[in-house]
C-alpha positions, 0 to 999 in steps of 0.5 A: 491517479489510480496508476500513481497509487499502484506505482507507489504501492509497488515501489513501496512494497519493494522497499518495505521488503528490504527493510522488513527483512533486515528488521526481522533478521536483526530485531534488537538492532536500534540502527536498523529499527530507526532505518525501518521506522524512517522508511516506513514513515516515508512510504506512509507519507508518500501514500498520504500525499497521493491520497491528498492529491486524489481527494483534491481531484475528487478521485478518492473519498473525502470522508476519511483523512488521507493519513488514516487511509495511508496508514490503513493501506500500509498496514494491509500491504504489510499484512499481505507481505507476511501472508504471502510467505505461505504462498496464497492463491494469486487470484485471492491476492488480486482480489485483495489488491482490488479491494484496497484500491476500491476502498479509497476510490470516490466511485467504487463502481469500478471494474475489478478486472480493469484494476487488476490489469492496471496493477499488474502492468 
Protein backbone atom coordinates (compact mmCIF):
# COMPACT_ATOMS: atom_id res chain seq x y z
CA UNK A 1 0.00 0.00 0.00
CA UNK A 2 2.84 2.42 0.79
CA UNK A 3 4.29 1.82 -2.71
CA UNK A 4 0.91 2.72 -4.23
CA UNK A 5 0.92 5.97 -2.28
CA UNK A 6 4.48 6.69 -3.39
CA UNK A 7 3.75 5.85 -7.05
CA UNK A 8 0.63 7.99 -7.08
CA UNK A 9 2.55 10.79 -5.39
CA UNK A 10 5.32 10.70 -8.01
CA UNK A 11 2.83 10.66 -10.91
CA UNK A 12 0.80 13.39 -9.27
CA UNK A 13 3.92 15.46 -8.81
CA UNK A 14 4.82 15.25 -12.49
CA UNK A 15 1.29 16.15 -13.59
CA UNK A 16 1.00 18.90 -11.02
CA UNK A 17 4.25 20.51 -12.18
CA UNK A 18 3.00 20.82 -15.74
CA UNK A 19 -0.31 22.40 -14.77
CA UNK A 20 1.16 24.57 -12.01
CA UNK A 21 3.72 25.97 -14.45
CA UNK A 22 0.98 26.74 -16.98
CA UNK A 23 -1.09 28.41 -14.29
CA UNK A 24 1.85 30.53 -13.15
CA UNK A 25 2.69 31.57 -16.71
CA UNK A 26 -0.92 32.44 -17.56
CA UNK A 27 -2.56 33.39 -14.23
CA UNK A 28 -5.53 35.24 -15.78
CA UNK A 29 -6.46 32.54 -18.28
CA UNK A 30 -9.77 30.99 -17.21
CA UNK A 31 -9.32 27.92 -19.41
CA UNK A 32 -5.93 27.18 -17.83
CA UNK A 33 -7.36 27.85 -14.36
CA UNK A 34 -10.19 25.39 -15.06
CA UNK A 35 -7.79 22.73 -16.32
CA UNK A 36 -5.47 23.22 -13.33
CA UNK A 37 -8.41 23.01 -10.93
CA UNK A 38 -9.64 19.83 -12.63
CA UNK A 39 -6.16 18.24 -12.55
CA UNK A 40 -5.56 19.20 -8.92
CA UNK A 41 -8.94 17.77 -7.90
CA UNK A 42 -8.19 14.61 -9.86
CA UNK A 43 -4.89 14.18 -7.99
CA UNK A 44 -6.56 14.83 -4.64
CA UNK A 45 -9.31 12.33 -5.49
CA UNK A 46 -6.68 9.70 -6.39
CA UNK A 47 -4.91 10.27 -3.09
CA UNK A 48 -8.22 10.06 -1.25
CA UNK A 49 -9.03 6.75 -2.95
CA UNK A 50 -5.66 5.29 -1.96
CA UNK A 51 -6.11 6.50 1.61
CA UNK A 52 -9.62 4.98 1.78
CA UNK A 53 -8.25 1.63 0.64
CA UNK A 54 -5.42 1.90 3.13
CA UNK A 55 -7.85 2.63 5.93
CA UNK A 56 -9.95 -0.38 4.94
CA UNK A 57 -6.82 -2.54 5.00
CA UNK A 58 -5.84 -1.01 8.35
CA UNK A 59 -2.59 0.42 6.97
CA UNK A 60 -3.52 4.07 7.40
CA UNK A 61 -4.83 5.91 10.41
CA UNK A 62 -8.60 6.11 10.71
CA UNK A 63 -8.96 9.06 13.08
CA UNK A 64 -8.95 11.51 10.16
CA UNK A 65 -11.04 11.54 7.02
CA UNK A 66 -9.26 10.37 3.87
CA UNK A 67 -10.27 13.65 2.18
CA UNK A 68 -8.57 15.77 4.85
CA UNK A 69 -5.43 13.65 4.66
CA UNK A 70 -5.44 13.79 0.84
CA UNK A 71 -5.81 17.57 0.85
CA UNK A 72 -3.05 17.89 3.44
CA UNK A 73 -0.65 15.67 1.47
CA UNK A 74 -1.42 17.56 -1.72
CA UNK A 75 -0.83 20.93 -0.05
CA UNK A 76 2.45 19.76 1.48
CA UNK A 77 3.66 18.44 -1.87
CA UNK A 78 2.65 21.64 -3.61
CA UNK A 79 4.57 23.62 -1.00
CA UNK A 80 7.58 21.37 -1.51
CA UNK A 81 7.40 22.09 -5.24
CA UNK A 82 7.65 25.80 -4.59
CA UNK A 83 10.32 25.35 -1.92
CA UNK A 84 12.28 23.09 -4.28
CA UNK A 85 12.96 26.07 -6.53
CA UNK A 86 15.63 27.26 -4.09
CA UNK A 87 17.43 23.90 -4.29
CA UNK A 88 17.14 22.71 -0.68
CA UNK A 89 19.25 19.89 0.70
CA UNK A 90 18.08 16.54 -0.72
CA UNK A 91 18.33 14.88 2.69
CA UNK A 92 15.92 17.45 4.11
CA UNK A 93 13.46 16.69 1.32
CA UNK A 94 13.76 12.95 1.97
CA UNK A 95 13.02 13.54 5.65
CA UNK A 96 9.98 15.61 4.71
CA UNK A 97 8.73 12.84 2.42
CA UNK A 98 9.19 10.32 5.22
CA UNK A 99 7.22 12.56 7.56
CA UNK A 100 4.35 12.87 5.08
CA UNK A 101 4.12 9.09 4.70
CA UNK A 102 4.43 8.46 8.46
CA UNK A 103 1.71 11.03 9.13
CA UNK A 104 -0.90 8.78 7.51
CA UNK A 105 0.41 5.37 8.57
CA UNK A 106 -1.45 3.52 11.29
CA UNK A 107 1.84 2.19 12.68
CA UNK A 108 4.22 5.14 12.80
CA UNK A 109 7.14 3.05 14.05
CA UNK A 110 8.45 2.53 10.56
CA UNK A 111 12.11 2.70 9.56
CA UNK A 112 12.53 6.07 7.84
CA UNK A 113 15.46 4.85 5.75
CA UNK A 114 13.32 2.05 4.36
CA UNK A 115 10.66 4.55 3.36
CA UNK A 116 13.21 6.73 1.55
CA UNK A 117 14.60 3.77 -0.35
CA UNK A 118 11.11 2.65 -1.42
CA UNK A 119 10.15 6.20 -2.38
CA UNK A 120 13.24 6.64 -4.54
CA UNK A 121 12.70 3.47 -6.58
